[in-house]
C-alpha positions in Angstrom: 239.2 51.6 -12.2 237.4 48.7 -10.2 235.3 46.8 -12.4 231.7 46.5 -12.1 230.0 43.1 -11.6 226.8 41.9 -11.2 225.4 38.6 -9.7 221.9 37.1 -10.5 219.9 34.8 -8.2 216.3 33.6 -8.1 215.1 31.4 -5.1 211.6 30.5 -3.5 210.4 30.4 0.3 207.4 28.9 1.1 205.6 29.4 4.9 202.5 28.1 6.1 200.3 30.8 8.7 197.5 29.4 10.4 195.4 32.4 9.5 193.5 33.2 6.7 195.0 35.3 3.4 193.1 38.6 4.6 195.1 38.6 7.9 198.6 37.9 6.0 197.7 40.7 3.6 196.8 43.1 6.4 200.2 42.7 7.6 201.7 44.0 4.5 199.0 46.4 3.8 198.9 48.1 7.2 201.9 50.1 8.1 202.2 49.9 11.7 201.8 46.1 11.5 204.3 45.9 8.6 207.0 48.2 10.4 206.7 45.9 13.6 207.9 42.6 11.2 209.6 44.1 9.0 212.0 46.9 10.4 212.2 46.7 14.1 215.4 44.4 14.5 217.9 44.0 17.0 221.3 45.8 16.0 219.0 48.1 13.6 217.9 51.7 14.8 214.8 52.8 12.7 215.6 56.0 11.2 212.9 56.7 8.4 209.9 54.7 7.1 207.3 55.5 4.7 204.7 53.5 3.1 202.1 54.3 0.3 200.8 50.6 -0.4 199.3 50.8 -3.6 200.1 50.0 -7.3 202.4 52.6 -8.1 203.4 53.4 -4.6 206.5 53.8 -3.0 208.0 52.4 0.3 211.3 54.1 1.6 212.8 53.1 4.7 216.5 53.6 6.6 217.9 52.0 9.5 221.4 52.7 11.2 223.3 49.4 11.9 224.5 49.5 15.3 227.1 46.7 15.6 229.3 44.5 13.1 231.9 45.5 10.5 229.6 48.4 9.0 228.6 49.7 12.4 227.1 52.9 12.1 226.0 52.7 8.4 222.9 53.7 7.1 221.3 51.0 4.9 218.1 52.2 2.8 215.6 50.2 1.0 213.4 52.0 -1.8 210.4 50.1 -3.0 207.8 50.5 -5.8 204.7 48.5 -5.6 203.9 47.2 -9.2 200.8 45.1 -8.5 198.3 44.2 -5.6 195.3 41.8 -5.8 193.8 42.2 -2.3 194.3 39.0 -0.4 196.1 37.3 -3.4 199.4 38.9 -4.6 202.1 41.5 -3.9 204.5 42.4 -6.2 207.5 44.7 -6.0 210.4 45.9 -7.3 213.1 47.4 -4.3 216.8 48.4 -4.3 218.9 48.4 -1.1 222.0 50.5 -0.5 224.3 51.4 2.2 225.5 54.7 2.5 225.1 56.2 -1.0 226.3 53.0 -2.6 223.4 50.6 -4.0 224.5 47.0 -3.6 221.0 45.2 -5.4 218.2 45.3 -6.8 215.3 42.7 -6.5 211.9 41.9 -8.2 209.9 40.1 -5.3 206.5 38.3 -5.7 204.5 37.3 -2.4 201.5 34.6 -3.3 198.9 34.3 -0.6 197.2 31.0 -1.3 193.7 29.7 0.5 194.5 26.5 2.6 193.4 24.8 5.4 195.5 25.2 8.9 195.8 21.5 8.6 197.4 21.8 5.3 194.4 20.1 3.2 191.9 22.5 1.9 189.2 19.5 1.3 189.7 19.1 5.4 187.3 20.8 8.0 189.9 22.8 9.6 190.4 26.6 10.4 191.6 28.6 7.1 195.3 29.2 6.7 197.5 30.6 4.3 200.4 29.2 1.9 202.9 32.0 1.2 205.0 31.7 -1.6 207.6 34.3 -1.8 209.8 34.7 -4.8 212.7 37.2 -5.1 215.1 37.6 -8.7 217.8 39.5 -7.7 220.7 41.3 -9.0 223.7 41.6 -6.8 226.1 44.3 -7.4 230.0 44.6 -5.9 229.9 44.8 -2.1 226.3 43.2 -2.1 225.1 40.7 0.8 224.5 37.9 -2.1 221.8 35.2 -2.4 222.3 33.0 0.5 222.5 36.3 3.1 219.3 37.5 1.4 217.4 34.2 1.6 218.2 33.8 5.1 217.5 37.4 5.9 213.6 36.7 4.3 213.7 33.5 6.3 213.8 35.7 9.2 211.4 38.2 8.2 208.8 35.4 7.2 209.2 34.1 10.9 208.7 37.9 12.1 205.6 37.9 10.3 204.4 34.7 12.1 205.3 36.0 15.4 203.3 39.6 14.4 200.5 37.1 13.1 200.3 35.5 16.2 200.0 38.4 18.7 197.7 40.6 16.2 194.0 40.3 17.6 192.4 41.5 14.5 
């Protein structure tokens, strides 16, 4: 019998975006925008994406991995939105699985703080947003682990920056 294990980790990432919190929030709330920055990646073929962005709503996605040691496997993400304050905060819980095997469960908080693009709210600069992301995760056997997860979120938040630059709205 295999012994079951769990490793806990908490990490935080801060990012500054030169757009107002409303625009950052919209990139989370609009399914088309979110799918562009959150799911479309190299070595992954999207198979499913459903999103009900409201407190108590669910987001479900699946993608097939096209390269690497688990090539051909389906990775899934099952999310529940726990708290949403427009233009200010999103709190969600999510579980990730490879095939039928869950490998992590997390509580994630996105805080959107108004700031000037110059970094000083007292300056007369274009409005910006400081995004503070905090994840509290439980990693099960076979999980990606805290360093890979943090690196994955850093990549996603960079993709969000690209989405914000490209989105004319």
